[in-house]
C-alpha positions in Angstrom: 90.3 19.8 -86.3 90.7 21.2 -82.8 88.2 18.8 -81.3 89.8 15.8 -83.0 93.2 17.0 -81.9 92.1 17.3 -78.3 90.6 13.8 -78.4 93.8 12.3 -79.8 96.0 14.1 -77.3 93.8 12.9 -74.4 94.3 9.3 -75.6 98.1 9.5 -75.7 100.8 9.8 -73.1 102.9 13.0 -73.3 105.7 10.9 -74.7 103.5 9.4 -77.4 102.2 12.8 -78.3 105.7 14.2 -78.6 106.8 11.2 -80.7 103.7 11.6 -83.0 104.5 15.3 -83.3 108.1 14.6 -84.3 107.0 12.0 -86.9 105.0 14.6 -88.8 108.3 15.9 -90.1 109.2 12.6 -91.8 106.0 10.6 -92.3 104.6 10.5 -95.7 101.8 8.3 -97.2 102.8 6.6 -100.4 99.9 6.2 -102.9 98.7 2.7 -103.8 99.3 3.5 -107.5 102.9 4.3 -106.9 103.5 1.2 -104.7 101.8 -1.2 -107.2 103.9 0.3 -110.0 107.1 -0.3 -108.1 106.1 -3.9 -107.4 105.2 -4.3 -111.1 108.6 -2.9 -112.2 110.4 -5.3 -109.9 108.4 -8.2 -111.2 109.2 -7.1 -114.8 112.9 -7.2 -113.8 112.6 -10.8 -112.6 111.9 -10.5 -108.9 109.5 -13.3 -108.0 110.1 -13.3 -104.2 112.9 -13.4 -101.7 114.3 -11.5 -98.7 112.8 -8.0 -98.7 114.0 -5.0 -96.6 111.9 -1.9 -96.1 113.5 0.7 -93.9 111.1 3.4 -92.8 108.2 1.0 -93.3 105.3 3.1 -91.9 102.2 1.0 -91.4 103.1 -1.4 -94.2 101.7 -0.1 -97.5 104.4 -1.9 -99.4 103.9 -5.4 -98.0 100.2 -4.8 -98.0 100.2 -4.2 -101.7 102.8 -6.8 -102.7 101.4 -9.2 -105.3 100.2 -12.4 -103.6 102.5 -14.8 -105.5 105.5 -12.6 -104.6 104.4 -12.3 -101.0 104.0 -16.1 -100.7 107.7 -16.5 -101.7 109.1 -13.7 -99.6 110.3 -13.0 -96.1 109.8 -9.3 -95.2 111.8 -7.2 -92.7 110.2 -3.8 -92.0 111.9 -1.2 -89.9 109.9 1.7 -88.4 111.3 4.3 -86.0 108.0 5.7 -84.7 106.7 3.4 -82.0 102.9 4.0 -82.6 103.3 3.4 -86.4 105.6 0.4 -85.7 103.1 -1.1 -83.4 100.4 -0.8 -86.1 102.9 -2.5 -88.5 103.5 -5.3 -86.1 99.7 -5.9 -85.6 99.1 -5.9 -89.4 102.0 -8.2 -90.2 102.5 -10.4 -87.2 104.3 -13.2 -89.2 106.9 -10.9 -90.6 110.1 -9.5 -89.0 109.2 -6.0 -87.8 111.8 -3.9 -86.0 110.6 -0.9 -84.1 113.8 1.1 -83.9 115.9 3.6 -85.8 117.4 2.4 -89.0 120.6 3.8 -87.7 120.5 1.3 -84.8 119.5 -1.7 -87.0 122.0 -4.5 -87.1 121.5 -6.0 -90.5 123.7 -8.4 -92.5 125.5 -7.0 -95.5 124.7 -8.4 -99.0 121.7 -10.3 -97.6 118.4 -8.9 -99.0 117.2 -9.6 -102.5 115.2 -6.3 -102.6 115.2 -3.1 -100.6 112.0 -1.1 -101.2 110.2 1.9 -99.9 109.8 5.6 -99.4 112.6 6.6 -97.0 112.2 9.7 -94.9 113.7 13.0 -95.9 115.0 15.9 -94.0 114.5 19.4 -95.4 117.7 20.8 -94.0 120.1 20.0 -91.2 123.2 18.1 -90.3 124.0 14.8 -92.0 123.5 11.4 -90.3 126.3 11.0 -87.7 124.9 8.4 -85.3 125.7 5.2 -87.3 129.4 4.6 -86.8 129.6 2.7 -90.2 128.4 5.8 -92.1 129.4 8.7 -89.8 132.3 9.8 -91.9 130.1 10.4 -94.9 127.6 12.7 -93.1 124.9 11.8 -95.6 121.6 13.5 -95.7 118.9 11.3 -94.3 117.5 9.9 -97.5 121.0 9.4 -99.0 121.9 7.5 -95.8 118.9 5.2 -96.4 120.1 4.6 -99.9 123.7 3.9 -98.9 122.9 1.5 -96.0 120.2 -0.3 -98.1 122.5 -0.8 -101.0 125.1 -2.3 -98.7 122.5 -4.7 -97.2 121.2 -5.8 -100.6 122.9 -8.7 -102.5 124.9 -8.0 -105.6 122.3 -8.3 -108.4 119.5 -7.3 -106.1 117.2 -4.4 -106.4 116.9 -1.2 -104.4 113.7 0.5 -105.4 113.1 3.8 -103.6 111.1 6.9 -103.9 113.3 9.9 -103.5 113.4 13.7 -104.1 115.0 15.3 -107.1 118.0 16.1 -104.9 119.4 12.6 -105.1 120.4 13.4 -108.7 120.4 17.2 -108.8 122.2 18.4 -105.7 125.6 20.0 -106.3 127.5 17.9 -103.8 128.0 14.5 -105.5 129.5 12.6 -102.6 126.4 10.5 -102.1 126.0 9.8 -105.8 129.6 8.8 -106.0 129.2 6.4 -103.1 126.1 4.8 -104.6 127.7 4.6 -108.1 130.7 2.7 -106.6 128.3 0.0 -105.2 125.4 -0.2 -107.6 124.3 0.3 -111.2 121.4 2.7 -111.9 118.9 0.5 -113.8 116.3 3.2 -114.2 114.7 6.3 -112.7 111.4 8.0 -113.3 111.2 11.8 -112.7 107.7 13.0 -112.1 106.7 16.5 -113.4 106.8 19.1 -110.7 
């Protein structure tokens, strides 16, 4: 791996290398099987297409695996913080709305999207999200923040279909769950064996 690492480092600017190094804390590949199952579940619940939001979009596994009929009836907005990954996303989906910026900085209309989907980033430990003035007072963990903001940007009756850790339901502090429960109904959850 050392030779490959050195070749990659030589091809990047110091800023790109630092950004890529930081992204390893949050970036996670979502398997095709999981993504296809999530789209199938949304189709089963009646989603045939519409306005789709994916915060933390990565290189576009979700839009890339969206069923063709659904994709033909949808407008996709993908948000990716990492500039290299976001650049790849823009190249792969040039006809979609791709924002290469922090989700915390994204100005998105409330109650607009029909579906929010994805595998939002997690943080192992640390301070809550404080940089978004709308959510600062809640100091949510990173993935709870993604849930909260996405629910608020999704239309009543829409779907928020995210991958999350067990801590969304299991952590002792229930402030995030209470916030989400005030704004949305839990339609279903699948807990994978550990």
